Steps between C-alpha positions, in 0.01 A plus 500: 500500500270785399216618724199270484696214343520172689842338542585194293399171668851424620525845664151495651555485878168620646135470394235734645160341421191718480191289442234769545356647182355817650723777627552488875733653755711182497531513122591869506768431761652224286493717189680782681780302657589223252661734239728635776584151625591408142796737516680253728335157457359306206130539582178485299130503584254232391136592448241682287464870424820622659605860448745607234857500624458189718722211379277196456497136393220270379372165624699322230821622666429283806652206313842645573449475877613138521852624428699737715572858390857564394600688817287342778418160645127573467258765381286695745121504469383818679128472581272768640168307516385157620440374147854600403646328807302186410634508143854529633453205736363286217780597262768431760366207702286314245664577166845518662605821331811664642332782694526684831181666626459850643171657612414865572224541758305826504204378705424648843282218627544148633554250218279200430635150558545464121701821477713398799575168331610671178710754689670217689620360166682820405878533516470866608222744585487878461254719693403846376483642854568415863124470552481245220791305647311478830230286337746237376597188693851494360781749461500744210697791360316833518533699177279804450370589157700771327407772253663673206656806663583635155132515408388652833702816558447833682363799311752780437209746504190406702279768346586385150436136603151598618426682176615198299216288644241776525504550878438841661782712638473357852722274706346158443433192712437189289355152528528262202330169421160335479226694678344266754464451876784247519734765361389753764396765250229619739752545783718712273205715390376546857849596618528765228154636581628555853834659407452704182272774642789619720757473218377694195827448313450124484284262295453129452473255211359146487642336187321182396160357425223299660369183341182295536363493852733782608338771287250589775789534746672735255184710466486534880852642506425757234179600678688555827754720326227706331308547828822617666542766229834349389417374152755741351775381737443123535513367146409167338661506154442127435743229398812559292725261308770331705777677311341837588493442878853629563395847377228512764734403782734783400212748537444404865638642824373216719376150419251306713460120495178459703435128446307293750670188360788448260712204392817704440432836334759675282336844480691638803825395329397669175409817687820510705712435191327806354618704798158496668470411872228259606224456756416128503294258704655214695396229251678297233872570493458874556668500841804336340514752215445834676753636749290658774581869549746508208322394181146496637252428777308184590138503623251224590268387218153656503598775747385829345620712792851351493525540124377859512750576775790352302401689184460827687834457678667483160307801370626701799867430428709784362642470148848403618366213712291372211805503273687284752214246500485497120872439463498229766208323327678489165832391652339220702335337197804534274726338758272218619200442271609542140413226252872437461530427873205259486644318198843466663350360821289243313802393296695462825237249620557303179874499564437362846285220358765411243774510765302258718529239223 
């Protein structure tokens, strides 16, 4: 089977529905992992506007689901949203199609009664973090999201990496993503305003853009930087295409994830895979991704003093100590959070469902 091609109906073992038309984090996660899962199981996605390279089927292919696949007693329907769980329940329990149901929960909040009912009908549940698992009222398998460690790699030459994206010849601290209070952009900016005056060889970069109601917040951050006399060292280059982001990680010496709230958050993984240690807040799955004192430092959300202290502590390290942190960050992600690891763990859940009968 070539990349992006769905298996023939008899070989189709798993369906990953994606019923949302607009791009979302859930959709992006599915698009990343399904092609890697397809190396070992007969899987295809079902839904509109999926990325190139994702094996997919159409609604007309559902007619085959009354029969078993050639190698399994039932197909697996792997849902990631309520509406997809509901569709699976209807196909299995009402239309009597030969399906087993799996659900991935990424939510860090208590579920509604409706969601709890749907989850109770699943044959297996996956949680994207230990925090997420804590909000479920049934057992689940924790599987963190993975990333493509071949796309996010360390820079052989940091100075050249900075030149490639137009950054000044300074050691750089970066923060990537939407510019808004929820993302903690102001905490990052305030922490740099505190630390940079004592460290003239360092600068900062906020990569991303503000939308709608957040434009005034963005203007406030730029004004603060200008008033501090740091406009040439704390930069706001705007948003770049997704396939350009890896170049920006490689130009960094330290990455900061300053979020006040986060569902999961893959940017620390992308940074560490690029050989960049991390300062992150204790939200989302960050505490499960960053190894304190080895690949990064954790700080409370919204705490400017703690973030400034963690950033400055890294700035004060000697070159040899920073190299150790960089190598540990890369090694940690390659060994435990690659997309291949995620795909293998999800496929192992499927095998458990099939083994259970």
